[in-house]
C-alpha positions, 0 to 999 in steps of 0.5 A: 500500500505504501509502495503504491502511494509512493509510486503514485506520488512520484508519477504525480510529481512527474506529471506536474513537472512536465506540465510546468516544464512544457510551458514555452516561454520563449515562444509565448513572450516573442508572440506577445511582443509581436515578433512572430514565431521565434522558431522561424529565426536563427536555430529555430529553438525556443530558448533564451539564446535564440530569443536573443537573436530577435535583438530584444535582450529583455525578452531573452532575459525573461525567457531565461528566467521563466525557463529556469523558474518553472523547474524550480517551481515544479520541485518546490511544489512537489516537495510537499509530497516528499523528496521522491516526488520532488525529484520526479517533478524536476525530471518532469520539468526538464523533459517538458522543456525538451519535449513539449507536447504542445510543440510536437515534442520539439523544445529547448536544449534545457540549460535554463531548466537544468539550472532552475531544478538545481536551484531547488535541489541543491543551492551549493551545487548550483554555486559550483555550477555557476563558478565552472560556467562563468570561469570557462565562459570568461576564459574560452568565450564558448557558452555551450562548452561552459554549460556542457562542462558545468552540467557534466560536473554537477552529478560529481558535485552532488555525489561529493555532497552526499546526495546520491539520488540527486546525483543520479537525477542530474546524471540523467538530465546531463546526458539528455542536455549533452544529446540536445547539444550534439550540433554544438559539440560538432561545431566545437570539434570543427572550430566553427562554434560561435563565441560569446560576443561574436558578431554575425 
């Protein structure tokens, strides 16, 4: 009976997270701003980086914040049901952002939502993520490489902090994040990835 209840709570958390995570803030905000469908420009992505290509820095910042906080909100709401449902909600939010049913399962790359879930799960680990990301972004000028490295380090950091369940969650999320960044990885390998601040 208790196991059935735990399973139902975890599934409820997953569903809640997916519903929140699938909200396409980039698409909604650009349409409300009269800029049309953000998927028709740049990379065709719904995330903040592509929204920035509209030239509207405020909209890009709002997209980044929305995509992050939907992950944070999912975990915090589901935490009322326990830690298991909270972690399931974090996974659900991440999956919802990557594969939103409303957009034919074609969503963003997940960095902002990864950060938002990490904020709710482990602020200390987020601090280390930020140090790695900022350090590499400043030194190498590749935003994608910085995010990939920071996401790869996150499960190790969580394990070192004594949080194996959280480490497993972020290992899975990190693998999906790397998969979604396959085009960036290919460009990094070929030396054609755009640098931070690069024009054109």
